[in-house]
N, C-alpha and C positions, 0 to 999 in steps of 0.2 A: 503184660508184653509179649510172650508168644502166643497170644491172639493176637496184636497187632503186626505180628511178623506174619502167622499164618494171611492176612486178610490181605497183607502186601503183595506174597511169593504168586498168589494168583493172577494178581496185575503184573507183573514181573514180563510175562507172553507178549501181555498188548505193547507195551512200552519197549519191546527188540523189534516187534513185527512193527508199529509203525518208524520204528528208526529205520529198515528195512525199505520199506518204500519211500520214504523221502530220501534217501540215500541211489534206491534205482531210478525216481521220477528226475532228480538231479542230473541220472548220468542219460539218461534217454533224451534230455532238452539239448544234452551238451552234442549227441550228435546228430543233431537238429541243424548245429551251426551252420551255415555256407558263407566262406570265403572270398572273393574275388579281388584279385587285381585289376585296380581301370586307370590306364592311362590315358590322359586325351591330349592328342598335336599333329600338328597340321590336317585339320579340319576332323581328324574321327577321333573315335573311342578307338581303345582296344581292352578287350576283358581276357582275363586269363583264363585259362582251362577251353577258351572256346576262337574260331575263325573271323569271327566278326564282333556287335556286338552287341550281344546279345547274351541277360542271366536270367538265365533257366532256374527255379527255386518251386520248392510243397507250399504248399500251403501250410500255415502255420511254423517257414521255420524261422532264423534268428536269421540273418543277412548284416553281416560284415564287410564296408566296403572300402579299399584301401585306395582313396584317389588322388593318384601324380596327376600334374603337367609338365608337360616336354620342356613346348618352349613357350609360349606365352598363356598369362589367366587363360584359368579355363572353368566353368562351371560344371557341375551336376546335378540338372534339376530335373523335374518331374514332369513333366507336359500334358500327365492325362485330363481331362477335360471335367471328373468327379471332381479333384485334387486328393484323391483319400488320402492318400503316403506324405503330398507335401515336401516333396525334400529338395535342397537347393543348398549345396554345398560347393565352397570357393577352394580352388589351389594353385599355390604360385609355382613358378619355376625355381628350383633351385632349393625350396621350403620343404621340410619335412612332408610326409605323406597327410590327407585329411580324412583319418579314419572315422568310420559313425558304422551305426548298428542299427536296423529294423525290422520290426516282424512283418512276413510276408505275413495275412490276417486276411486280405481279399485277395481270390481267385479272379484272374486277368491279363492281359493285354497293357501295358504303361510305359508308352515313350517314354523316351528322357533326352536330354541336349542339353549344349551348352548354351547360356541367353547370356553373355558377357557378348558387350558393346566394342569388344578394342576392335574386333575383329570381324568383319559383318558376313564374314563367309563362316564365320564360325553359327550361327544361330541360325543359318540357313542349311552351313551342311551335315553339323553336328549330331547326329543323334544316334539313337543304340534304344535298347526296349529290352523289358522289364518281363521274364514273364512267370508268370504263377497259377500253377496246376495245380 
């Protein structure tokens, strides 16, 4: 029994170090969550923390969008030609916000807009930009 105990003791520091690394990695990942409130109204998007309709994040960030429509139904749809992100979410006025997450895993500038046809001006004028650096 003493022999078994001696063999287990050297492994104990490894287990503690491994647990510390997992904990540190989880904390690091939590620091990279970037949350944005995006509201849609009268042919424009408003993004929290900006003067315009721009979402700027570093590559690798987990992005959370809390999307609301204030007047009529609107969509938050990525419009990039290569369809890397393929985001298409809808929000209804007076309803709970539409919340979604994605990993910003590709650098570049990606336009987003409203593609609903409730009001023709929405699909023509409602534009924003996702910038992944």
